[in-house]
N, C-alpha and C positions, 0 to 999 in steps of 0.2 A: 453374333453380337454386334451392337452398334459401336463402331470405332470412331470416337470423337476426333482424335488426332488426324485420322485419314481424311475425314470430311473437312476439317479445318485446312488441311493442305490443299485439297481440291478447291476450296473457296478462295484461298490465297492465290492460287494459280490463275483462277478466273479473273480475280480483281487486280492482278498484277498489271494488266493492260486494260484499263476500263474502256477506253475509246474503242479498241478492237472488239471487246466483248459486246459493247452496245450495238455496234454496226453488225456484228455477227448474229446477235439475237434478234435484230429488227426483222429479218426475213421470216423467222418463225412467228414472231409476234404479229406481223402483218397477215401471214397466212391463216393463223387460227382466228384472228379478228374477222377477216373476210368470210371464213367458213361459218363462224357464229352468226354474223349478220345475214348471210345468205340463207342459212337454215331457218333463222327466225322469220325473215321476210317470206320465205316459201311456206312456212307453217301458217303465217298470217293470211297469205293468199288462199290457202286451202280452207282455213277456218271461215274466211269471208264467203267463199263459194258454198260451203256446207250450210252456212246460216241462211243463204238465199233459198236453198232447196229443203230446208228443215221442215219436217211435218208432212211432206209428201211421201206417200207409200212408194218405196223404191222399186217394187215389182208390179207397177201399175201401167196401164195404157189407156188412151182416150180415143173416142170415135166420134165422127161427125159426118153428116151427109154432104155430098158435093155433086156437081153435075156429072151425068154419065158421059162416057167417051166412046161407047160402042152401041151400035144398033142391036136390039135384042127383043125377041118375042113381039115384034110389031112396034116397039117403041124406038123412036129415033134417038141418036146420040144428042147430048146436050139437055136431056130431060132432068128437071128438078124433082127430087123425091125427099121424103122425110122418114126417119126412124119412127116406129110406132110402139104403143104399149105392148102389143102382142109379141113384138120382137124380144122383149125382156123374158117372157115365159119360155119361149123357144130356146133362147141362149142358155138360160139356167138349166133347162132340161137336157141339153145336149153337150154342154161344156162343164162337167163337174169339177174341172180344175180351177174354176173361178171361185174365189173366196168371198168377194164382195162385188156387187154390181149396182151402180148408182147412176140412173138417168138424171138429166138436168134440163131446166128451162131457164131462159134469160128474159128478163123484162126490161122495159124502158125506164130511163131515169131522167125525168124532166126537171126543170128548175124548182127547187124546194118541194119535191114530190112527197116527202115524208114529214108528217106534221103531228105534234102533240101540244094541244093548247095553243099558246102564243109562240111556241118554238118550232122551227122547221129547218130542214136540210135537204141537200140533194144526194140521194143514195141509190145504188143499183138494187134491183130485186131479182132474186133467184128462187127457183123451185127445186128442192132437193129431196132425196130419200134419206132415211137414217144412216144407211151404209156410207153416205158421203163423208161422214165424220171419220171413217177408217181410211178414206182416200187422202183427205187433207185434214190432218189432226187439228182439233180445236182446243183451245184453253178456255174452259168454262169458268166464267166469272160469277154469273148469277144463273140460277135455275138449271135448265137442261137444253139439249139439242132436240130437233124434230124427232119424234118416235113413230113406231108403226101404227099406233092407235090414231095419231094425227092423220096418217095417210089413209087408213081404212075409212075413217069417218069424215074425211074432207074438212077437217077442223079449220076455222079461220084464226089460226094462231101464227106467230112468227118468232124467229130467233134472230136477234140483231147483233151486229158487230159493235165493238167497243166504241168506235167513233160515232156511231148512230146514238148509242147510249149517252155519250158526253154531250151531244148536240141537243138531245130531247129531255134529259133528266138532270136533276141536281146531283152534285157529287155525293156519293154514299147512299143515294135514294134507291130503294129496292124496286126494280122495274117489273118484276114478275107479277102478272095479273093486271098490269096497266094496259090501256088501249092506245094504239097509235093509228094514224091513217097514212096509208102509202098508196099513191096513184089513185086516190079517191075511195079506197076500200079500207074498212076498219079491221084491225087484227089485235088479238090479245098477245102480249109478250110472254113467252114461256122461258126465255133464256137470253143471256148475253155472253159473248165470248170473243176471242181474238185468234187469228191464225198464227201458227208458230213460226212460219217462214215468210220470206218476201215473195216467193214464187206462188202466185195465186191464179186460180182458174175462174174466169168470168169476173175479174176485178179483185180488189183487195178485200179480204174477209172482214176487216174492221169497218168497211164502208158498205156492207151488204145488209139487206133485209131478206132473210131466208124464210120461205114459206114451204109448207108441205107440198110435195110435187103435185099430187092430185088436186089440191085446193087451187094451185096456180093454174092448172089446166082449165079448170072450170071458170075461175075468176077472169082469166084473160082470153077465154073462148078459143083455146088451143086444140080442142078436140082430144085426140090421142097422140098428138105430135110430141116427139122428143128432140130437143135441139142438140144435145151433147150427151155422151155416155162414158162413164169411167168404169174400168174393170180392174180388180186386184187379183193376182194369181195366188194360189196356195203357196205355202212357204217353199216347197221343193219343186216348184214348177217355174219354168222360164216364161216371163211375160210375153216373149215373142211367139210362144205356142198359142196362147189364148188370143193374141193379136190376129194371128192367121185364121184361127177357128171362128172367131166372132165375125170377121170380114166375110168368110164363106157363107155363114148363116144369113147375114144381112143381105148379101147378094141374092141368095136363093129365095128369101122371103119377100124381096122387093123387086123381083124380075129384072135383075141386073146381070149382065154377061159375066161369067166366071173369070174371064181374062181381063175385065175392066179394072185397071189398077188405080183409076182416078175417082170413081164414084163414091167409094167409102174411104174417107180420109182418116188418118190416125197418127198418133205419135206415141212412142214407147218410152216411158220414163226410165225403165231399166237400162235401155241402151244409152241414154244420156248419162246415167250414173256410171256405167261401165266406161264411157268415154272420159268422164271426169276422173275416175279412178286411175286409168292408164295415163292421163295427162299429168296428174300430180305425181305419179310414180316416175314418169320421165323427168319432171322438174326436179324431184329429189335426187335422182341419179345424176342429172346435169350439175346440180349444186355441189354434190360430193366430188364429182370429177374436177370441177373448177377449183373448189376449196382445197382438195388434196393436192392438186397440181401446184397451187400457190404455196402450200405447206411444204411439199417436197422440194420446191425450188429454194425455200429457206433452209431446208435441211442440207442441201448441196452446199449452200454458203457456209453453214456451220462446219461441215466436213472439210471444206477447203481451208478454212481458218485453222481448224484443228491440225491439219497436215502441216501448215506453216508453223504452228506452235510446236509440233513434234520436231520439225526440222531445226528450229531455234534451240530446242532443249536436247539436242543430240548428245552433248557432253554430259549433261545432267543425267540423262537416261543411262548413258554408258557407265557413269560412276556407280549408279544404283545397281546396275547389272554386275559390276565388278565386286560390289560389296555383298552380293548374294541374293539380290532381288530376283524372284522368279519371273518368267515371261508373263504368267497369268496376272502377277501383281501389276506389272507395267500396263498390260492390256486393260485390267480392271480400272486403273486410275484414269486412263484416257477415255474409256467409255463412260465412267461416272462423271467426268468433267463435261462431256457432251450431253449427258442426261440432265445434269443440273442446269446447264446453260439453256438447253431447250425447254426444260420444265418451267423455269422462271419466266422466260419470255412468253411461253405458250399460255401459262395460267394467267399472266397479266393481260394478254390479249383476249383470253376467254372471259375474264372478269369484266374487262372494259366493254366487250361486245354485249354481254348480258346487261350491263348497266345502260348502254345506249338503247338496247331494245326495250328495257323497262321504262325509260324516259319517253320513248316514242309511243309505247303502248299506252302510257298514262295520258299523253297528249291526245291520242286518238279517242280514248274513252271519254275525255272531257269536251270533245267537239259537240256543237249543237246538232240535233238530228238532221237538219237540212244540209249540213256540211260533212256528214259522215262519209268516210272513204271505204273502199272495198276491203282493206286489210282489217283483220280482227285477231286479237290475242296473239301477238307476234313473238311471244316468249318461246324459247326452245324448250323442249321437254327434258326432264331430268335424265332419262335413259340416253337421250341424244348427247347431252353434256358429258355423261360418263363415257360414251363411245368416243367422243372427240378427245377426251383425256387419254383414253387407251391409245388412240391413234397418235397422239402427241408423244407419249412415252415410246411408242414403236419408232417414230421418226427420230427421236433423240438417240435411241439405240442404233438405228441404221446409220445415222450421221457419224457415230463414233467408231463404227467397225473398221473402216478403211484406215483412219489414222492410228487406231490401236494395232492393226496388223502391221502397219508401217513401223510403229515403235518396236514391235517384237522382232523385226528384222535387223534392228541395230545391234552390231557386235561390240562388245566392250572395248576391244583393242582399237577398232576403227574409230569409235566415238572418242576415246581418250587422246588419240593422235590428231584429232581434228581441231583446227584453230578456229 
């Protein structure tokens, strides 16, 4: 049952010396405040990084042709080569672990190369397969993305980024079915969209005019050349496996030495994601180590002050023992005093920390786009706040154990005879 008299006595003991209590509690207050701010900042840093790579398939890898570095089958090293359409069929036939395969072409972007009526803008041109929408997710605003019928029929259609739409069309105007000219060639718009993340392949998605891959090969006289290729592994397959398999096939199909590690360039997004995962795990561990170290330093201060308090109250404790107070009653009072002192200081520090994070987060959200910083959503999670509260209670309990044990050792006779 709740004993009001007991808790009033604890509160009176704490407030008996306000100056000492304030200085005692400051260490705990500072520790939990620093832990809260560090956790919020670390969370904001992680959210900022995730927003940059949002929308990119986490188990994907990308390939491109580079100069050879080995002599092979009569070819000298330093030879330039290109991936070809035939490579796509061979790869899909021999690597069933691939879920999506998307070859790409990149076009030039001259000054005001994209025009509609009296409006014009400078935008990059890409040739993609429908599967590319699974490599870099798109937010469709109007219409649709490039589809397989567009590829098979070499349709002169395009999918444009949101910035292209804003430059060529009136706000709210439906662009689907409208015609634009890009690099001197006319295309019918089938869709408008935006990339979800800041990490973009071949330029920012919002600034691109995307053509069917086969249409771009014909329009730009590219033959059967592929500039770049993206592959996404099946859900239970490591992207490193398809990275190795695709490289081996490309080498075999294009007369490249098996041990030539330079000719087929690639980068593995899954490896980058793993690196980020372990990086932020390390940051979180470091934050907890630093925060808990500061918090426990404050707990040591509380414990020391409580020891001084027990020493000053030796006669009082002795009288209570003589009147029949049990050792557990004395111990309970000292621990409760430590818990109350620690809890008040800790929750004030936690509340202040959350308030500071909320103000800073609001400031970041109201910054203009050109001044945006890397941190995003720096508030700490609810479960983290609960964990911090549990740690705080544990620290308060720990801080009171030694003073409570010292109080239990006081003998009534010795205490009453002490001046």
